[in-house]
C-alpha positions as CSV (number, residue, x, y, z in Angstrom):
1,M,79.6,199.5,266.4
2,R,79.0,202.4,263.7
3,Q,82.5,202.0,262.6
4,L,82.1,198.4,262.2
5,H,78.7,198.8,260.2
6,E,80.4,201.4,257.9
7,A,83.5,198.9,257.1
8,A,81.3,195.9,256.9
9,P,80.6,196.0,253.2
10,A,84.4,195.6,252.4
11,S,85.7,194.1,255.5
12,F,85.2,190.5,256.5
13,D,86.7,191.2,260.0
14,A,84.1,194.0,260.6
15,R,81.4,191.6,259.6
16,L,82.6,188.9,261.8
17,A,83.0,191.3,264.6
18,I,79.2,192.4,264.1
19,E,78.3,188.7,263.9
20,M,80.3,187.7,267.1
21,F,78.7,190.5,269.1
22,C,75.2,189.6,268.3
23,Y,76.0,185.8,268.9
24,S,77.2,186.8,272.3
25,V,74.4,188.7,273.3
26,R,72.0,186.1,272.0
27,K,73.8,183.6,274.2
28,Q,73.6,185.9,277.2
29,I,69.9,186.4,276.7
30,A,69.2,182.7,276.2
31,A,71.3,182.1,279.6
32,M,69.2,184.7,281.4
33,I,65.9,183.3,280.0
34,A,66.9,179.7,281.2
35,A,67.8,181.2,284.6
36,L,64.5,183.0,284.8
37,D,62.6,180.1,283.5
38,G,61.1,182.3,280.7
39,I,60.4,186.0,280.0
40,D,57.2,188.1,279.2
41,L,59.3,191.1,277.7
42,L,62.7,191.5,276.0
43,V,63.9,195.0,276.2
44,F,66.6,196.6,273.8
45,T,68.0,199.9,275.5
46,G,71.3,201.8,275.3
47,G,73.3,203.1,272.4
48,I,73.1,199.7,270.3
49,G,69.9,198.6,271.4
50,E,68.0,201.9,270.9
51,H,69.7,202.6,267.5
52,D,71.1,199.6,265.7
53,V,68.1,198.1,263.8
54,D,70.3,195.4,262.2
55,A,71.8,194.2,265.4
56,R,68.3,193.9,266.9
57,A,67.2,191.7,264.0
58,A,70.1,189.6,264.1
59,I,69.9,189.1,267.7
60,C,66.1,188.4,267.7
61,G,66.6,186.3,264.6
62,G,68.9,183.9,266.4
63,L,66.2,183.7,269.1
64,S,63.5,182.5,266.8
65,W,63.8,179.0,268.4
66,L,62.4,180.5,271.6
67,G,59.3,182.0,269.7
68,I,60.8,185.4,269.6
69,S,59.9,187.3,266.3
70,L,60.2,190.8,265.2
71,D,57.9,192.9,262.9
72,E,60.6,194.3,260.3
73,A,58.7,197.5,259.7
74,R,58.3,198.3,263.5
75,N,61.8,197.2,264.3
76,R,63.1,199.9,261.7
77,S,60.8,202.6,263.3
78,A,61.3,201.5,266.7
79,E,57.6,201.6,267.3
80,N,56.8,199.6,270.4
81,P,56.3,196.6,270.4
82,I,58.8,195.8,267.8
83,S,57.7,192.3,267.9
84,I,55.0,190.5,266.0
85,P,51.7,189.9,267.9
86,A,52.5,186.3,267.5
87,S,55.8,186.4,269.4
88,R,56.1,184.4,272.5
89,C,57.2,187.7,274.3
90,S,56.9,191.1,273.6
91,V,60.2,193.0,272.4
92,Q,60.5,196.7,272.9
93,V,63.1,199.5,272.6
94,L,63.3,201.8,275.4
95,P,65.5,204.8,276.0
96,T,67.8,204.7,279.0
97,E,67.6,208.3,280.0
98,E,71.2,207.8,281.4
99,D,71.7,211.7,281.9
100,V,68.5,211.7,284.2
101,Q,70.0,209.1,286.3
102,I,73.3,210.5,286.5
103,A,71.6,213.9,287.7
104,R,69.7,212.0,290.2
105,H,72.9,210.3,291.7
106,A,74.9,213.7,291.6
107,W,71.8,215.4,293.5
108,E,71.9,212.8,296.0
109,L,75.7,213.2,296.6
110,V,75.3,216.7,296.9
111,T,72.3,217.0,299.2
112,S,73.8,214.1,301.4
113,T,77.1,215.6,302.1
114,S,75.6,218.8,303.6
């Protein structure tokens, strides 16, 4: 994604790839919201979710029909919640702590085989 953002100013293909990624994420979020009959909280996490301000803005911008709306300054700083108070659900950015989870799984494997 970083490479796409770097190439985007001069590359139609890079811009299209970013746009299609955000479209795909919006589509999946909307499907999950429908399956869950609504949501109270939308969480962005992982590499793109935690660090790509523009992707979060594009994804949530396409969900405005659901009442989801971001506060631009809070989105840029990732200060939770990144949604405006009037947003239908809270939107937050949460770190994944993948290294901690990997360590837990590794510890379980090491200690269970003894």
